[in-house]
C-alpha positions in Angstrom: -26.8 -26.5 1.0 -25.6 -23.5 -0.9 -22.0 -22.7 -0.3 -19.4 -20.1 -1.4 -15.7 -20.4 -1.7 -13.4 -19.0 0.9 -9.9 -17.6 0.4 -8.5 -21.0 1.3 -10.7 -22.6 -1.4 -13.0 -24.5 1.1 -16.7 -24.2 1.1 -18.6 -22.0 3.5 -22.4 -21.8 3.9 -23.9 -19.0 1.9 -25.6 -17.6 5.0 -22.2 -16.3 5.9 -21.6 -14.5 2.5 -20.0 -11.1 2.9 -17.9 -12.1 5.9 -14.3 -12.2 4.6 -11.2 -13.8 5.9 -12.8 -15.2 9.1 -12.9 -18.9 8.2 -11.8 -20.0 11.7 -14.7 -18.1 13.5 -17.2 -19.2 10.9 -16.2 -22.8 11.1 -17.0 -22.7 14.9 -20.5 -21.3 14.1 -21.1 -23.7 11.2 -20.2 -26.7 13.3 -22.6 -25.6 16.1 -25.4 -25.2 13.6 -24.8 -28.5 11.9 -24.5 -30.4 15.1 -27.4 -28.6 16.7 -25.2 -27.6 19.6 -25.5 -23.8 19.6 -24.3 -22.3 22.9 -26.7 -20.1 24.8 -24.2 -17.3 24.8 -21.2 -16.3 22.5 -18.5 -13.7 22.9 -17.3 -12.6 19.5 -14.0 -10.9 20.3 -11.7 -9.0 17.9 -11.2 -5.5 16.3 -14.1 -3.5 15.0 -14.7 -3.6 11.2 -13.7 -7.3 10.7 -17.1 -8.9 10.5 -18.3 -9.6 14.0 -21.7 -7.9 13.7 -22.3 -9.4 10.2 -21.6 -12.8 11.7 -24.0 -12.1 14.6 -26.8 -11.2 12.2 -26.0 -14.2 10.0 -26.2 -16.5 13.0 -29.5 -14.9 14.1 -30.9 -15.7 10.6 -29.7 -19.3 10.9 -31.3 -19.7 14.3 -34.7 -18.2 13.3 -34.9 -19.7 9.7 -34.6 -23.3 8.7 -33.3 -22.4 5.2 -30.6 -20.1 6.6 -29.8 -22.8 9.2 -29.2 -25.2 6.3 -26.7 -22.8 4.9 -28.7 -20.9 2.3 -28.6 -17.1 1.8 -32.3 -16.9 2.4 -34.6 -14.0 1.3 -37.7 -15.0 3.3 -39.6 -12.5 5.4 -37.9 -13.7 8.5 -34.3 -13.2 7.2 -35.1 -9.9 5.5 -36.5 -8.5 8.7 -33.6 -9.8 10.8 -31.1 -8.1 8.4 -33.2 -4.9 8.4 -33.3 -4.9 12.3 -37.0 -5.1 12.7 -37.8 -8.7 13.6 -39.5 -9.0 17.0 -37.3 -12.0 18.0 -33.9 -10.3 17.5 -33.0 -7.4 19.7 -29.9 -5.3 19.3 -28.8 -3.3 22.4 -26.1 -0.7 21.5 -24.3 1.5 23.9 -25.9 4.8 24.9 -24.9 8.0 23.0 -24.2 10.0 26.1 -21.9 9.8 29.2 -19.7 6.8 29.5 -22.1 5.1 27.0 -22.7 2.2 29.4 -26.2 0.7 29.5 -28.2 1.5 32.6 -29.5 -1.2 34.9 -33.1 0.1 34.4 -32.9 -0.6 30.7 -31.8 -4.2 31.4 -34.7 -4.7 33.8 -37.4 -3.0 31.7 -36.4 -4.2 28.2 -33.9 -7.1 28.3 -35.4 -9.2 31.1 -39.0 -9.1 29.8 -37.8 -10.0 26.3 -35.8 -13.0 27.4 -38.6 -14.1 29.6 -41.3 -14.3 26.9 -39.3 -14.6 23.6 -39.5 -16.1 21.0 -42.7 -14.4 19.9 -42.9 -15.5 16.3 -40.0 -17.6 15.2 -38.5 -20.8 16.7 -35.7 -19.0 18.5 -34.7 -15.5 19.6 -31.4 -13.6 19.8 -30.0 -10.7 21.8 -27.1 -8.9 20.3 -24.8 -6.5 22.2 -22.4 -4.7 19.8 -19.6 -3.1 21.8 -20.5 -5.2 24.9 -17.4 -4.0 26.7 -18.7 -0.4 26.3 -22.2 -1.3 27.4 -21.1 -3.4 30.4 -17.7 -2.1 31.5 -16.3 -3.7 34.6 -16.3 -0.4 36.5 -20.1 -0.1 36.1 -21.0 -3.4 37.6 -24.7 -3.0 38.4 -26.0 -3.5 34.8 -23.3 -6.1 34.2 -24.5 -8.1 37.2 -28.0 -7.9 35.9 -26.9 -9.3 32.6 -24.8 -11.9 34.4 -27.9 -13.2 36.2 -29.7 -13.6 32.9 -26.7 -15.5 31.4 -26.5 -17.8 34.5 -30.2 -18.7 34.1 -30.5 -19.2 30.4 -33.9 -19.7 28.9 -34.3 -22.3 26.1 -34.3 -20.9 22.5 -32.7 -17.6 23.5 -29.1 -17.0 22.4 -26.9 -14.1 23.6 -24.3 -12.6 21.2 -21.8 -10.3 22.9 -19.4 -8.5 20.5 -16.3 -6.9 22.0 -13.0 -5.3 21.0 -11.7 -5.4 24.6 -13.2 -8.5 26.3 -10.9 -8.0 29.3 -13.1 -5.0 30.2 -16.0 -7.3 30.8 -16.6 -9.1 34.1 -14.7 -12.4 34.2 -17.9 -14.1 35.2 -19.6 -12.8 32.0 -16.7 -14.0 29.9 -16.9 -17.4 31.6 -20.6 -17.9 30.7 -19.9 -17.4 27.0 -18.3 -19.5 24.3 -15.5 -17.3 22.9 -15.1 -16.9 19.2 -12.0 -15.0 17.9 -12.3 -12.7 14.9 -8.9 -11.8 13.4 -7.7 -8.5 11.8 -8.3 -8.6 8.0 -5.3 -9.2 5.7 -4.1 -6.4 3.5 -5.4 -8.1 0.4 -8.9 -8.3 1.7 -8.8 -4.7 2.8 -7.5 -3.6 -0.6 -10.4 -5.5 -2.3 -12.9 -3.8 0.0 -11.5 -0.4 -0.7 -11.5 -1.1 -4.5 -15.2 -2.0 -4.2 -15.8 1.5 -2.7 -13.8 3.1 -5.6 -11.1 4.5 -3.3 -8.3 6.0 -5.4 -5.2 3.7 -5.6 -2.9 6.3 -4.1 -5.0 6.3 -0.9 -5.4 2.5 -0.6 -1.9 1.5 0.5 -1.5 4.1 3.3 -5.1 3.5 4.5 -4.6 -0.2 4.6 -1.3 0.1 6.4 -2.7 2.4 9.1 -6.0 0.5 9.5 -4.6 -2.3 11.7 -6.6 -4.8 9.8 -10.0 -3.0 10.3 -12.2 -2.3 7.3 -14.1 0.5 9.1 -10.8 2.3 9.9 -9.5 1.9 6.4 -12.6 3.4 4.9 -12.6 6.2 7.5 -9.0 7.0 6.7 -9.9 7.3 3.0 -12.7 9.8 3.7 -12.3 13.6 4.0 -8.8 13.5 2.5 -7.5 12.2 5.8 -4.7 10.1 4.3 -3.6 13.0 2.2 -3.4 15.2 5.4 -1.4 12.5 7.2 1.0 12.2 4.2 1.4 16.0 4.1 2.2 16.1 7.9 4.7 13.3 7.6 6.6 15.1 4.9 6.5 18.3 6.9 8.0 16.5 9.9 10.7 14.9 7.7 11.6 18.2 6.0 11.7 20.0 9.4 14.0 17.4 10.9 16.3 17.5 7.8 16.5 21.3 8.1 17.2 21.0 11.9 16.0 24.4 12.9 15.2 24.4 16.6 12.4 26.9 16.4 10.6 24.9 13.7 11.0 21.6 15.6 9.6 23.2 18.8 6.6 24.5 16.9 6.0 21.2 15.3 6.2 19.3 18.6 3.6 21.7 20.0 1.4 21.2 17.0 1.7 17.4 17.3 0.9 17.4 21.0 -2.3 19.4 20.4 -3.5 17.2 17.6 -6.4 14.8 18.3 -4.9 12.4 15.8 -1.6 12.1 17.5 -1.5 8.3 17.6 -2.4 8.1 14.0 0.2 10.7 13.1 2.9 8.8 14.9 1.8 5.6 13.2 2.1 7.3 9.8 5.5 8.6 10.6 6.7 5.2 11.7 5.4 3.6 8.5 7.2 6.3 6.4 10.5 5.4 8.0 9.9 1.7 7.6 9.3 2.3 3.9 12.6 4.3 3.7 14.4 1.4 5.5 13.0 -1.1 2.9 14.4 1.1 0.1 17.7 1.6 1.8 18.1 -2.2 2.3 17.0 -2.8 -1.3 14.4 -5.3 0.0 13.1 -7.3 -3.0 9.5 -6.4 -3.9 8.8 -4.6 -0.6 5.2 -4.0 0.4 5.3 -0.2 0.9 2.8 1.9 2.9 3.4 4.9 0.7 4.3 3.6 -2.8 3.2 6.9 -4.4 6.0 8.7 -2.5 8.8 6.6 -4.1 10.9 9.7 -5.1 10.9 11.1 -1.5 11.5 7.6 0.0 14.4 7.0 -2.3 16.0 10.4 -1.5 15.7 9.8 2.2 17.0 6.3 1.9 20.2 7.7 0.3 20.7 10.3 3.0 19.6 8.4 6.1 20.3 4.7 5.6 18.5 1.7 7.1 20.0 1.9 10.6 19.0 5.5 11.2 15.5 4.6 10.0 15.3 1.7 12.4 16.4 4.0 15.3 13.6 6.5 14.3 11.0 3.8 14.2 12.1 2.6 17.7 12.1 6.1 19.0 8.6 6.8 17.8 7.3 3.6 19.5 9.1 4.6 22.7 7.6 8.1 22.6 4.1 6.8 22.0 4.4 4.3 24.9 5.8 7.1 27.2 2.8 9.3 26.3 0.4 6.5 27.0 2.1 6.1 30.4 1.5 9.7 31.4 4.6 11.4 30.0 4.2 15.1 29.1 3.3 14.8 25.4 5.0 18.0 24.2 8.2 17.3 26.1 8.2 13.7 24.7 7.7 15.0 21.2 10.4 17.7 21.6 12.8 14.9 22.5 11.7 12.8 19.6 12.1 15.4 16.9 15.4 16.7 18.3 16.5 13.1 18.5 15.7 12.8 14.8 17.7 15.9 14.0 20.8 15.0 16.1 20.7 11.2 16.1 20.8 11.2 19.9 17.6 9.9 21.7 17.3 10.7 25.3 15.1 8.6 27.7 11.7 10.2 28.2 10.8 10.9 31.8 7.3 9.9 33.0 5.2 12.3 35.1 4.6 10.8 38.5 0.9 10.5 39.4 -0.4 12.9 42.0 -0.8 11.2 45.4 -4.4 10.7 46.5 -5.6 12.6 49.5 -6.6 10.5 52.5 
């Protein structure tokens, strides 16, 4: 059996090459293959961009090809076609591009059910993969979900279902109960940094993108595209300068601009990370891991004028504002309060907007 070394130094079958920092999940799959006890359905749960779909494709190769099942990184016709997405015994059903993106029950009846009834067509096994299963089968669109559930409840031999989900709680509990759950973790910063280096991302962009990515490689790479990190950094510095100047008109304009921005959550996260960095400098934390190391001059200047306690208060206020907005607070009013709180050091509670009563 060909193996490769993991971060922990233990051996992992080569069929799982390219899936980083997911030893726990891969051990579950490896054991199932070695013991010939592969479940009829798996739920791979965890953030996007951490290797769930790669693991699903690798498992499909292992189920269809004896060499891959033995652990090899096989280049036979079967494995090549599985990876290319054109093997007749592996079907991938992605969410629709329109509407709520949920799959329609007609698709399940016309394409999924006939496939599971007659597969495998060529290999020894067949796989059905649902990337973003919680989007394809949300709990509030139960018709297609119930059609899928019926298929899961009456599994056919040699057909394996692989459901991938960021939010498994949005799937029917009965669907979750029919699957063996495999947890995929957010990627560590060192792994993300290595991935970004392999894509030739400039060093000044890597640390902020990694910090804002929440352990997701896809998000880290997206943040490094189109100068998005640079735009976030510029906005953070604008906010900090406006707060330091404490001109009411500028603060109101900035709150309005923030409220209208489609990237509000990301902007607030970047602002929070900036003040965390300032707090580290103020506390003289030994060898701190900074999100914005290229802003050391600005961070040091703010640390001298603000201090760690004021930074901690700002980080807490940003979190409270974000939570209030998520809970239906008026965004512009919440951001007004946040920025004026920065300027004055006094943070007022943010009032929530009561939901309108339903008409009977």
